[in-house]
N, CA, C and O atoms as a DFTB+ gen file, in Angstrom:
656 C
 N C O
     1  1    -141.024      -4.285      27.503
     2  2    -139.684      -4.581      27.269
     3  2    -139.590      -3.364      25.641
     4  3    -139.291      -4.025      24.646
     5  1    -139.731      -2.327      25.434
     6  2    -139.876      -1.779      24.230
     7  2    -138.374      -0.975      23.767
     8  3    -137.924      -0.024      24.407
     9  1    -137.579      -1.672      22.288
    10  2    -136.655      -1.630      21.545
    11  2    -136.771      -0.623      21.091
    12  3    -137.930      -0.289      20.844
    13  1    -135.319       0.652      20.656
    14  2    -136.167       1.502      20.271
    15  2    -135.026       1.340      19.309
    16  3    -133.978       0.792      19.650
    17  1    -135.244       1.840      18.051
    18  2    -134.314       1.270      16.692
    19  2    -132.427       1.471      17.060
    20  3    -131.525       1.055      16.334
    21  1    -132.341       1.860      17.746
    22  2    -130.511       1.913      18.253
    23  2    -130.364       1.060      19.224
    24  3    -129.305       0.725      19.754
    25  1    -131.703       0.609      19.526
    26  2    -131.026      -0.810      20.989
    27  2    -131.349      -2.266      19.716
    28  3    -130.565      -3.215      19.743
    29  1    -132.368      -2.269      18.837
    30  2    -131.960      -3.387      18.127
    31  2    -130.732      -3.049      17.681
    32  3    -129.830      -3.854      17.914
    33  1    -130.378      -1.687      16.879
    34  2    -128.792      -2.052      16.173
    35  2    -127.688      -2.790      17.296
    36  3    -127.192      -3.915      17.226
    37  1    -127.543      -1.987      18.093
    38  2    -126.492      -2.429      19.358
    39  2    -127.032      -4.096      19.600
    40  3    -126.320      -5.098      19.659
    41  1    -128.174      -4.023      19.687
    42  2    -127.872      -5.562      20.478
    43  2    -127.612      -6.293      19.011
    44  3    -126.878      -7.280      18.952
    45  1    -128.346      -5.678      17.672
    46  2    -127.784      -6.879      17.122
    47  2    -126.055      -7.332      16.057
    48  3    -125.616      -8.236      15.347
    49  1    -125.608      -5.890      16.650
    50  2    -124.729      -6.043      16.613
    51  2    -123.084      -6.912      17.723
    52  3    -121.947      -7.256      17.402
    53  1    -123.922      -6.930      19.105
    54  2    -123.276      -7.968      19.850
    55  2    -123.666      -9.136      19.346
    56  3    -122.834      -9.946      18.935
    57  1    -124.917      -9.361      19.315
    58  2    -125.245     -10.921      18.583
    59  2    -124.309     -10.643      17.834
    60  3    -123.257     -10.957      18.391
    61  1    -124.115     -10.139      16.679
    62  2    -123.100     -11.130      15.341
    63  2    -121.577     -11.020      16.129
    64  3    -120.762     -11.887      15.812
    65  1    -121.119      -9.903      17.229
    66  2    -120.179     -10.161      17.604
    67  2    -119.672     -11.101      18.416
    68  3    -118.480     -11.406      18.453
    69  1    -120.749     -11.697      19.240
    70  2    -120.995     -13.271      19.743
    71  2    -120.018     -13.981      19.133
    72  3    -118.812     -14.200      19.249
    73  1    -121.396     -14.412      18.099
    74  2    -121.022     -15.343      17.452
    75  2    -120.319     -15.686      16.387
    76  3    -120.494     -16.709      15.726
    77  1    -119.036     -14.355      16.082
    78  2    -117.598     -14.267      15.094
    79  2    -117.004     -15.081      17.010
    80  3    -116.705     -16.232      17.328
    81  1    -117.055     -14.198      17.560
    82  2    -116.267     -14.653      19.063
    83  2    -116.016     -15.794      19.127
    84  3    -114.966     -16.360      18.822
    85  1    -117.394     -16.407      19.710
    86  2    -117.844     -17.130      20.210
    87  2    -117.418     -19.123      18.605
    88  3    -117.046     -20.282      18.786
    89  1    -117.533     -18.878      18.241
    90  2    -117.976     -19.771      16.688
    91  2    -117.068     -19.507      15.921
    92  3    -117.303     -19.801      14.748
    93  1    -115.665     -18.853      16.230
    94  2    -114.076     -18.888      15.911
    95  2    -113.041     -19.447      16.800
    96  3    -112.139     -20.272      16.655
    97  1    -113.581     -18.544      18.000
    98  2    -113.130     -20.042      18.820
    99  2    -112.814     -21.219      18.534
   100  3    -111.721     -21.773      18.645
   101  1    -114.360     -21.836      17.938
   102  2    -115.225     -23.396      18.509
   103  2    -114.414     -23.916      16.491
   104  3    -114.356     -25.131      16.296
   105  1    -114.027     -23.202      15.569
   106  2    -113.597     -23.381      14.691
   107  2    -111.929     -23.766      15.231
   108  3    -111.473     -24.902      15.107
   109  1    -111.340     -22.905      15.683
   110  2    -110.282     -23.098      14.845
   111  2    -109.743     -24.855      16.231
   112  3    -108.765     -25.592      16.111
   113  1    -110.933     -24.916      17.403
   114  2    -110.661     -26.280      18.486
   115  2    -110.584     -27.313      17.096
   116  3    -109.756     -28.005      16.503
   117  1    -111.903     -26.957      17.012
   118  2    -112.207     -28.305      16.502
   119  2    -112.307     -28.018      15.262
   120  3    -113.017     -28.914      14.808
   121  1    -111.860     -26.874      13.905
   122  2    -111.120     -27.495      12.898
   123  2    -110.302     -27.331      12.145
   124  3    -110.154     -27.916      11.072
   125  1    -109.352     -26.119      12.830
   126  2    -107.993     -25.638      12.352
   127  2    -107.035     -26.536      13.023
   128  3    -106.375     -27.273      12.290
   129  1    -106.771     -26.620      14.860
   130  2    -105.783     -27.754      15.751
   131  2    -106.310     -28.928      14.728
   132  3    -105.688     -29.019      13.669
   133  1    -107.662     -30.050      15.005
   134  2    -107.382     -31.299      13.904
   135  2    -106.465     -31.502      12.708
   136  3    -105.510     -32.278      12.749
   137  1    -107.019     -30.256      10.874
   138  2    -106.342     -30.396      10.422
   139  2    -105.549     -29.967      10.865
   140  3    -104.792     -30.904      11.115
   141  1    -105.085     -29.017      11.214
   142  2    -102.948     -28.887      11.537
   143  2    -102.259     -30.506      11.921
   144  3    -101.058     -30.517      12.194
   145  1    -102.791     -31.437      11.932
   146  2    -102.067     -32.938      12.336
   147  2    -102.367     -33.537      11.046
   148  3    -101.541     -34.408      10.775
   149  1    -103.634     -33.308       9.781
   150  2    -103.390     -33.834       8.899
   151  2    -102.547     -33.135       7.212
   152  3    -102.260     -33.629       6.121
   153  1    -102.428     -31.841       7.822
   154  2    -101.517     -31.055       6.869
   155  2     -99.707     -31.389       6.862
   156  3     -98.955     -31.253       5.896
   157  1     -99.282     -31.935       8.503
   158  2     -97.486     -32.272       8.522
   159  2     -97.485     -32.751      10.318
   160  3     -98.038     -32.356      11.344
   161  1     -96.344     -34.010       9.859
   162  2     -96.623     -34.393      11.178
   163  2     -95.047     -33.839      12.020
   164  3     -94.506     -34.154      13.080
   165  1     -94.732     -32.932      10.972
   166  2     -93.421     -31.248      12.195
   167  2     -94.433     -31.129      13.081
   168  3     -95.546     -30.673      12.818
   169  1     -93.959     -31.645      14.421
   170  2     -94.367     -30.129      14.859
   171  2     -94.409     -29.275      15.194
   172  3     -95.303     -28.753      15.860
   173  1     -93.413     -28.847      14.822
   174  2     -92.924     -27.523      14.841
   175  2     -93.766     -27.220      13.753
   176  3     -94.697     -26.464      14.030
   177  1     -93.692     -27.577      12.685
   178  2     -94.474     -26.648      11.939
   179  2     -96.332     -26.905      11.044
   180  3     -97.027     -26.633      10.065
   181  1     -96.265     -27.584      12.285
   182  2     -97.689     -28.035      13.072
   183  2     -97.828     -26.429      14.055
   184  3     -98.927     -25.875      14.020
   185  1     -96.579     -25.705      14.964
   186  2     -97.532     -25.230      15.683
   187  2     -96.915     -23.940      15.493
   188  3     -96.949     -23.050      16.343
   189  1     -96.436     -23.861      14.539
   190  2     -96.642     -22.911      13.787
   191  2     -97.995     -22.409      13.055
   192  3     -98.782     -21.552      13.457
   193  1     -98.037     -23.035      12.090
   194  2     -99.539     -22.719      11.286
   195  2    -100.616     -22.494      12.335
   196  3    -101.409     -21.578      12.118
   197  1    -100.817     -23.636      14.095
   198  2    -101.499     -22.936      14.314
   199  2    -101.741     -21.998      15.157
   200  3    -102.780     -21.385      15.401
   201  1    -100.345     -21.908      15.732
   202  2    -100.123     -20.292      16.150
   203  2    -100.242     -18.814      15.141
   204  3    -100.412     -17.729      15.698
   205  1    -100.145     -18.905      13.787
   206  2     -99.613     -18.298      13.053
   207  2    -101.620     -17.734      13.007
   208  3    -102.145     -16.628      12.886
   209  1    -101.970     -18.592      13.108
   210  2    -103.861     -18.797      12.382
   211  2    -103.649     -17.969      13.357
   212  3    -103.395     -16.786      13.133
   213  1    -103.762     -18.763      15.281
   214  2    -104.243     -18.517      16.462
   215  2    -104.024     -16.924      16.148
   216  3    -105.048     -16.290      15.895
   217  1    -102.301     -15.959      16.143
   218  2    -102.302     -14.553      16.094
   219  2    -103.470     -13.501      14.835
   220  3    -103.828     -12.323      14.843
   221  1    -103.624     -14.166      14.298
   222  2    -104.198     -13.476      12.841
   223  2    -105.654     -13.450      13.270
   224  3    -106.463     -12.535      13.120
   225  1    -105.875     -14.991      14.001
   226  2    -107.816     -14.649      15.107
   227  2    -107.769     -13.493      16.004
   228  3    -108.617     -12.817      16.587
   229  1    -107.031     -13.495      15.955
   230  2    -106.649     -12.853      17.653
   231  2    -107.219     -11.342      17.409
   232  3    -107.908     -10.629      18.140
   233  1    -106.528     -11.059      15.755
   234  2    -107.098      -9.363      16.134
   235  2    -107.994      -8.816      16.245
   236  3    -108.481      -7.926      16.942
   237  1    -108.466     -10.097      14.622
   238  2    -110.628     -10.008      14.941
   239  2    -110.780     -10.981      16.228
   240  3    -111.564     -10.312      16.900
   241  1    -110.653     -11.533      16.586
   242  2    -110.589     -11.607      18.318
   243  2    -110.909     -10.270      19.282
   244  3    -111.943     -10.144      19.938
   245  1    -109.779      -9.271      19.233
   246  2    -109.453      -8.200      20.052
   247  2    -110.692      -7.271      20.158
   248  3    -111.351      -6.665      21.003
   249  1    -110.631      -7.517      18.731
   250  2    -111.573      -6.414      18.196
   251  2    -112.903      -6.769      18.656
   252  3    -113.391      -5.956      19.441
   253  1    -113.571      -7.724      18.379
   254  2    -115.106      -7.532      18.860
   255  2    -115.473      -8.289      20.335
   256  3    -116.590      -8.422      20.834
   257  1    -114.282      -8.699      20.819
   258  2    -114.431      -8.284      22.787
   259  2    -114.415      -7.443      23.190
   260  3    -114.403      -7.374      24.419
   261  1    -114.402      -5.799      22.058
   262  2    -114.183      -4.736      23.001
   263  2    -115.287      -3.780      22.325
   264  3    -115.633      -2.747      22.899
   265  1    -116.029      -4.306      20.617
   266  2    -117.603      -4.406      20.461
   267  2    -118.306      -5.018      21.630
   268  3    -118.848      -4.320      22.487
   269  1    -118.296      -6.473      21.666
   270  2    -118.607      -7.418      22.957
   271  2    -118.676      -6.528      23.975
   272  3    -119.769      -5.961      23.977
   273  1    -118.002      -6.202      24.779
   274  2    -117.670      -5.484      26.207
   275  2    -118.808      -3.924      25.892
   276  3    -119.600      -3.619      26.783
   277  1    -118.765      -3.321      24.961
   278  2    -118.695      -1.748      24.905
   279  2    -120.293      -2.039      24.484
   280  3    -120.798      -0.973      24.835
   281  1    -121.469      -2.908      23.899
   282  2    -122.230      -3.067      23.678
   283  2    -123.094      -3.731      24.303
   284  3    -124.307      -3.882      24.159
   285  1    -121.898      -4.345      25.441
   286  2    -122.850      -5.355      26.461
   287  2    -123.398      -4.092      27.828
   288  3    -124.183      -4.163      28.774
   289  1    -122.716      -3.276      27.410
   290  2    -122.539      -2.447      29.291
   291  2    -124.586      -1.352      28.354
   292  3    -125.722      -1.010      28.681
   293  1    -123.509      -1.359      27.030
   294  2    -125.236      -0.345      26.318
   295  2    -125.825      -1.797      26.625
   296  3    -125.321      -2.676      27.323
   297  1    -126.565      -1.808      26.189
   298  2    -127.154      -3.148      26.487
   299  2    -128.066      -3.498      27.879
   300  3    -129.279      -3.580      28.068
   301  1    -126.900      -3.661      28.743
   302  2    -127.708      -3.752      30.671
   303  2    -128.291      -2.565      30.611
   304  3    -129.503      -2.637      30.816
   305  1    -127.824      -1.332      30.375
   306  2    -128.323       0.068      30.793
   307  2    -129.578      -0.299      30.104
   308  3    -129.410      -1.221      30.901
   309  1    -130.349      -0.458      29.633
   310  2    -131.728      -0.824      29.022
   311  2    -132.443      -1.758      29.293
   312  3    -133.669      -1.688      29.383
   313  1    -131.699      -2.850      29.473
   314  2    -132.091      -3.912      29.941
   315  2    -132.304      -3.903      31.425
   316  3    -132.331      -5.121      31.602
   317  1    -132.419      -3.552      32.228
   318  2    -132.071      -3.033      33.629
   319  2    -132.908      -1.395      34.036
   320  3    -133.192      -0.892      35.123
   321  1    -133.020      -1.128      33.243
   322  2    -133.741       0.550      32.982
   323  2    -133.327       1.135      34.155
   324  3    -133.878       1.367      35.230
   325  1    -131.927       1.371      33.580
   326  2    -130.583       2.260      34.672
   327  2    -131.022       2.304      35.474
   328  3    -131.608       3.342      35.782
   329  1    -131.007       1.087      36.397
   330  2    -132.037       0.759      37.478
   331  2    -131.044      -0.420      37.903
   332  3    -131.406      -1.586      38.056
   333  1    -129.468       0.151      38.108
   334  2    -128.446      -1.187      39.022
   335  2    -128.176      -1.852      39.652
   336  3    -127.231      -2.639      39.675
   337  1    -129.555      -1.513      40.768
   338  2    -129.540      -2.375      42.006
   339  2    -130.647      -3.621      41.256
   340  3    -131.188      -4.523      41.895
   341  1    -130.723      -3.501      40.509
   342  2    -131.892      -4.776      40.010
   343  2    -130.678      -5.759      39.690
   344  3    -130.869      -6.910      40.082
   345  1    -129.787      -5.583      39.219
   346  2    -128.730      -6.759      39.349
   347  2    -128.386      -8.044      40.538
   348  3    -128.107      -9.240      40.622
   349  1    -128.707      -6.483      41.571
   350  2    -128.754      -7.762      43.149
   351  2    -130.039      -7.733      43.587
   352  3    -130.168      -7.894      44.801
   353  1    -131.227      -7.541      42.819
   354  2    -132.761      -7.866      44.195
   355  2    -133.788      -8.459      42.726
   356  3    -134.912      -8.962      42.712
   357  1    -132.757      -8.109      41.512
   358  2    -134.845      -9.194      41.116
   359  2    -133.289     -10.208      40.269
   360  3    -132.072     -10.021      40.298
   361  1    -134.254     -11.350      39.543
   362  2    -134.391     -12.389      39.163
   363  2    -133.222     -12.252      37.660
   364  3    -132.123     -12.776      37.841
   365  1    -133.475     -11.542      36.177
   366  2    -133.322     -11.145      35.793
   367  2    -131.582      -9.975      35.994
   368  3    -130.793      -9.709      35.087
   369  1    -131.509      -9.594      37.261
   370  2    -130.648      -8.680      37.362
   371  2    -129.522     -10.002      37.947
   372  3    -128.355      -9.672      38.161
   373  1    -129.795     -10.956      38.099
   374  2    -129.275     -11.735      39.337
   375  2    -127.877     -12.360      37.975
   376  3    -126.651     -12.466      37.948
   377  1    -129.230     -12.664      36.893
   378  2    -128.393     -13.555      35.445
   379  2    -127.850     -12.721      34.935
   380  3    -126.967     -13.318      34.319
   381  1    -127.725     -11.544      34.710
   382  2    -127.250     -10.227      33.778
   383  2    -125.718     -10.750      34.833
   384  3    -124.722     -11.360      34.445
   385  1    -126.062     -10.198      36.318
   386  2    -124.628     -10.116      36.661
   387  2    -123.520     -11.633      36.760
   388  3    -122.324     -11.396      36.925
   389  1    -123.948     -13.069      36.658
   390  2    -123.497     -13.845      37.213
   391  2    -122.888     -13.963      35.756
   392  3    -121.799     -14.453      35.457
   393  1    -123.666     -13.502      35.065
   394  2    -122.584     -13.458      32.737
   395  2    -122.001     -12.042      33.301
   396  3    -121.034     -11.843      32.566
   397  1    -122.051     -11.362      33.875
   398  2    -120.652     -10.745      34.156
   399  2    -119.732     -11.043      34.903
   400  3    -118.565     -10.651      34.900
   401  1    -120.307     -11.824      35.629
   402  2    -118.835     -12.605      36.234
   403  2    -118.145     -13.982      35.308
   404  3    -117.040     -14.440      35.599
   405  1    -119.052     -14.572      34.090
   406  2    -118.429     -15.502      33.509
   407  2    -117.384     -15.264      32.938
   408  3    -116.306     -15.858      32.934
   409  1    -118.074     -13.483      31.965
   410  2    -117.485     -12.703      31.022
   411  2    -115.849     -12.672      31.214
   412  3    -114.952     -13.183      30.545
   413  1    -115.829     -11.795      32.504
   414  2    -114.666     -11.454      33.536
   415  2    -114.167     -12.841      34.057
   416  3    -113.000     -13.086      33.752
   417  1    -114.608     -13.482      34.545
   418  2    -113.639     -15.248      33.867
   419  2    -112.929     -15.845      33.123
   420  3    -111.930     -16.532      33.338
   421  1    -113.706     -15.455      31.776
   422  2    -112.972     -15.887      30.617
   423  2    -111.769     -15.210      29.950
   424  3    -110.769     -15.778      29.511
   425  1    -112.113     -13.543      29.950
   426  2    -111.326     -13.147      29.684
   427  2    -109.722     -13.184      30.924
   428  3    -108.563     -13.346      30.541
   429  1    -110.059     -13.031      32.020
   430  2    -108.963     -13.333      32.242
   431  2    -108.346     -14.916      32.154
   432  3    -107.116     -14.960      32.155
   433  1    -108.886     -15.908      32.097
   434  2    -108.179     -17.336      31.082
   435  2    -108.185     -17.392      30.066
   436  3    -107.953     -18.421      29.431
   437  1    -108.423     -16.417      29.645
   438  2    -108.265     -15.840      27.995
   439  2    -107.065     -15.702      27.756
   440  3    -106.279     -16.558      27.347
   441  1    -106.779     -14.062      28.128
   442  2    -106.161     -14.155      27.936
   443  2    -104.480     -14.148      28.395
   444  3    -103.384     -13.995      27.856
   445  1    -104.962     -14.378      29.544
   446  2    -103.822     -14.784      30.630
   447  2    -102.830     -16.327      29.839
   448  3    -101.618     -16.543      29.820
   449  1    -103.741     -16.960      29.401
   450  2    -103.896     -18.004      28.828
   451  2    -102.780     -17.919      27.924
   452  3    -101.772     -18.621      27.840
   453  1    -103.319     -16.508      26.992
   454  2    -102.864     -17.080      25.740
   455  2    -101.641     -16.118      25.421
   456  3    -100.885     -16.202      24.452
   457  1    -101.607     -14.985      26.670
   458  2    -100.185     -13.622      27.133
   459  2     -99.155     -14.955      27.389
   460  3     -98.188     -15.065      26.634
   461  1     -99.473     -16.434      28.958
   462  2     -97.952     -16.569      29.177
   463  2     -97.748     -17.981      28.641
   464  3     -96.683     -18.585      28.769
   465  1     -99.375     -18.726      27.725
   466  2     -98.431     -19.771      27.763
   467  2     -98.218     -19.485      25.777
   468  3     -97.402     -20.044      25.044
   469  1     -98.841     -18.868      25.552
   470  2     -98.561     -18.687      23.848
   471  2     -97.160     -18.393      23.576
   472  3     -96.435     -19.174      22.960
   473  1     -96.928     -17.708      23.856
   474  2     -95.094     -16.748      23.634
   475  2     -94.291     -18.284      24.222
   476  3     -93.567     -18.982      23.513
   477  1     -94.662     -18.588      25.780
   478  2     -93.375     -19.795      26.069
   479  2     -93.314     -20.539      25.270
   480  3     -92.249     -20.987      24.843
   481  1     -95.473     -21.154      24.495
   482  2     -95.211     -22.448      23.343
   483  2     -94.053     -22.176      22.063
   484  3     -93.238     -22.949      21.559
   485  1     -94.388     -20.615      21.760
   486  2     -93.806     -20.276      20.548
   487  2     -92.235     -20.881      20.525
   488  3     -91.679     -21.678      19.769
   489  1     -91.555     -19.758      22.289
   490  2     -90.207     -20.112      22.307
   491  2     -89.844     -21.079      22.368
   492  3     -88.825     -21.234      21.694
   493  1     -90.356     -22.399      23.169
   494  2     -89.929     -23.843      22.941
   495  2     -89.611     -24.726      21.701
   496  3     -88.809     -25.655      21.601
   497  1     -90.794     -23.973      20.417
   498  2     -90.921     -24.884      19.632
   499  2     -89.255     -24.122      18.572
   500  3     -88.472     -24.811      17.918
   501  1     -89.207     -22.898      18.718
   502  2     -87.816     -22.468      17.862
   503  2     -86.669     -23.071      19.282
   504  3     -86.082     -24.004      18.733
   505  1     -86.301     -23.012      20.251
   506  2     -85.468     -24.532      20.979
   507  2     -85.844     -25.476      21.292
   508  3     -85.660     -26.109      22.331
   509  1     -86.907     -25.852      19.681
   510  2     -86.768     -27.384      19.822
   511  2     -86.624     -28.396      21.476
   512  3     -85.921     -29.369      21.750
   513  1     -87.660     -27.597      22.321
   514  2     -87.493     -27.968      23.373
   515  2     -89.086     -29.011      23.578
   516  3     -89.869     -28.879      24.518
   517  1     -89.206     -29.816      22.650
   518  2     -90.127     -30.562      22.655
   519  2     -90.985     -31.558      23.559
   520  3     -92.152     -31.860      23.309
   521  1     -90.546     -31.835      24.203
   522  2     -91.071     -33.352      25.961
   523  2     -91.801     -31.158      26.136
   524  3     -92.808     -30.682      25.612
   525  1     -90.602     -30.336      27.175
   526  2     -91.338     -29.690      28.104
   527  2     -92.633     -28.795      27.246
   528  3     -93.404     -28.288      28.061
   529  1     -92.991     -28.526      25.865
   530  2     -93.035     -27.913      24.582
   531  2     -95.023     -29.345      25.270
   532  3     -95.595     -28.961      26.290
   533  1     -95.325     -30.027      24.895
   534  2     -96.151     -31.138      24.995
   535  2     -96.823     -31.175      26.483
   536  3     -98.005     -31.464      26.667
   537  1     -95.673     -30.761      27.768
   538  2     -96.614     -30.504      28.876
   539  2     -97.062     -29.227      28.978
   540  3     -98.204     -29.036      29.397
   541  1     -96.238     -28.155      28.613
   542  2     -97.064     -26.604      28.911
   543  2     -98.722     -26.972      27.603
   544  3     -99.828     -26.506      27.876
   545  1     -98.523     -27.677      26.555
   546  2     -99.124     -27.456      25.654
   547  2    -101.138     -28.564      26.582
   548  3    -102.366     -28.495      26.536
   549  1    -100.043     -29.336      27.206
   550  2    -101.594     -30.008      27.804
   551  2    -102.170     -28.373      29.241
   552  3    -103.162     -27.960      29.843
   553  1    -101.180     -28.171      29.119
   554  2    -101.729     -26.943      30.262
   555  2    -102.784     -26.139      30.087
   556  3    -103.880     -25.933      30.608
   557  1    -101.870     -25.587      28.846
   558  2    -102.791     -24.188      28.010
   559  2    -103.985     -24.878      27.153
   560  3    -104.902     -24.072      26.995
   561  1    -104.169     -25.810      26.713
   562  2    -104.993     -26.645      26.737
   563  2    -106.353     -26.745      27.335
   564  3    -107.260     -26.024      26.919
   565  1    -106.534     -27.605      28.287
   566  2    -107.091     -27.522      29.673
   567  2    -107.511     -26.395      29.519
   568  3    -108.701     -26.376      29.203
   569  1    -106.549     -24.438      29.703
   570  2    -107.502     -23.198      29.966
   571  2    -107.859     -22.846      28.693
   572  3    -108.136     -21.652      28.582
   573  1    -107.942     -23.518      27.672
   574  2    -108.533     -23.233      26.976
   575  2    -109.959     -23.490      26.193
   576  3    -110.658     -22.802      25.449
   577  1    -110.076     -25.336      26.940
   578  2    -110.812     -26.385      26.528
   579  2    -112.074     -25.441      28.105
   580  3    -113.199     -25.925      28.228
   581  1    -111.702     -24.318      28.997
   582  2    -112.859     -23.971      30.235
   583  2    -112.875     -23.203      29.546
   584  3    -114.023     -22.956      29.177
   585  1    -111.920     -22.432      28.979
   586  2    -112.595     -21.553      27.864
   587  2    -113.495     -20.705      27.629
   588  3    -113.885     -19.573      27.915
   589  1    -113.871     -22.291      26.549
   590  2    -114.246     -22.437      25.325
   591  2    -115.835     -23.190      26.321
   592  3    -117.008     -22.987      26.006
   593  1    -115.265     -24.173      27.698
   594  2    -117.437     -23.934      28.612
   595  2    -117.738     -22.466      29.201
   596  3    -118.915     -22.214      29.459
   597  1    -116.808     -21.528      29.421
   598  2    -117.048     -20.127      29.966
   599  2    -117.779     -19.684      28.964
   600  3    -118.656     -18.866      29.242
   601  1    -117.661     -19.972      28.012
   602  2    -118.070     -19.605      26.421
   603  2    -120.251     -20.254      26.331
   604  3    -121.267     -19.837      25.776
   605  1    -120.037     -20.934      26.871
   606  2    -121.276     -21.797      26.023
   607  2    -121.688     -21.642      27.613
   608  3    -122.231     -22.746      27.612
   609  1    -121.899     -21.147      29.096
   610  2    -122.314     -20.259      29.751
   611  2    -122.757     -19.164      29.697
   612  3    -123.717     -18.811      30.382
   613  1    -122.243     -18.529      29.002
   614  2    -121.779     -16.984      29.360
   615  2    -123.744     -16.287      28.315
   616  3    -124.653     -15.535      28.668
   617  1    -123.303     -17.614      26.276
   618  2    -124.563     -18.490      25.836
   619  2    -126.058     -18.786      26.748
   620  3    -127.164     -18.370      26.402
   621  1    -125.891     -19.261      27.464
   622  2    -126.599     -20.293      28.448
   623  2    -127.309     -19.138      29.249
   624  3    -128.517     -19.137      29.012
   625  1    -127.045     -18.477      29.839
   626  2    -126.982     -17.118      30.369
   627  2    -127.824     -15.991      29.859
   628  3    -128.875     -15.637      30.394
   629  1    -127.180     -15.328      28.548
   630  2    -128.202     -15.120      27.277
   631  2    -129.278     -15.409      26.527
   632  3    -129.851     -14.494      25.935
   633  1    -129.745     -16.791      26.427
   634  2    -130.522     -17.016      26.567
   635  2    -132.180     -17.038      27.448
   636  3    -133.359     -16.894      27.126
   637  1    -131.047     -17.426      29.261
   638  2    -131.570     -16.958      30.141
   639  2    -132.438     -15.815      30.150
   640  3    -133.590     -15.741      30.577
   641  1    -131.705     -14.918      29.607
   642  2    -131.834     -13.639      29.916
   643  2    -133.719     -13.355      28.910
   644  3    -134.706     -12.808      29.401
   645  1    -133.632     -13.783      27.896
   646  2    -134.874     -13.709      27.066
   647  2    -136.051     -14.014      27.977
   648  3    -137.174     -13.628      27.650
   649  1    -135.898     -14.523      28.830
   650  2    -137.301     -15.394      29.430
   651  2    -137.197     -14.258      31.305
   652  3    -138.053     -14.605      32.118
   653  1    -136.519     -13.446      31.633
   654  2    -136.936     -13.005      32.767
   655  2    -137.135     -11.218      33.000
   656  3    -137.532     -10.777      34.079
């Protein structure tokens, strides 16, 4: 496979955006959330802190996701040599198709969780409904961990593409 300078630049942009998107997501869960427990015992304040950081990060996450989708579509065109049936009849195409499906599932779960649970969590904190908050948070965290797992699977698929 021969890459032009533009192909290489778009691939680099794709990889950089993926590093930011995935790395930032893990940073939130591995660093920010645990550190919030060390900042305060006040559940309302902790939720506000993590919520504000998450909201700020979401701005950049949304931008990087758009870049990932656009650059991913571009990369798929040269990867498949403009033969989209290769998604179904080649090993590399099958891996790319699996990656596309995983990305779709990740986006649905991530944004569904953020839109539905995120707003409800903040509302419950404002209203002081802490018992309901804990139950809702369990569901939200489970969906977040599924999203992180999908991110890892997408990376595995991306690496596997290099061998086919």
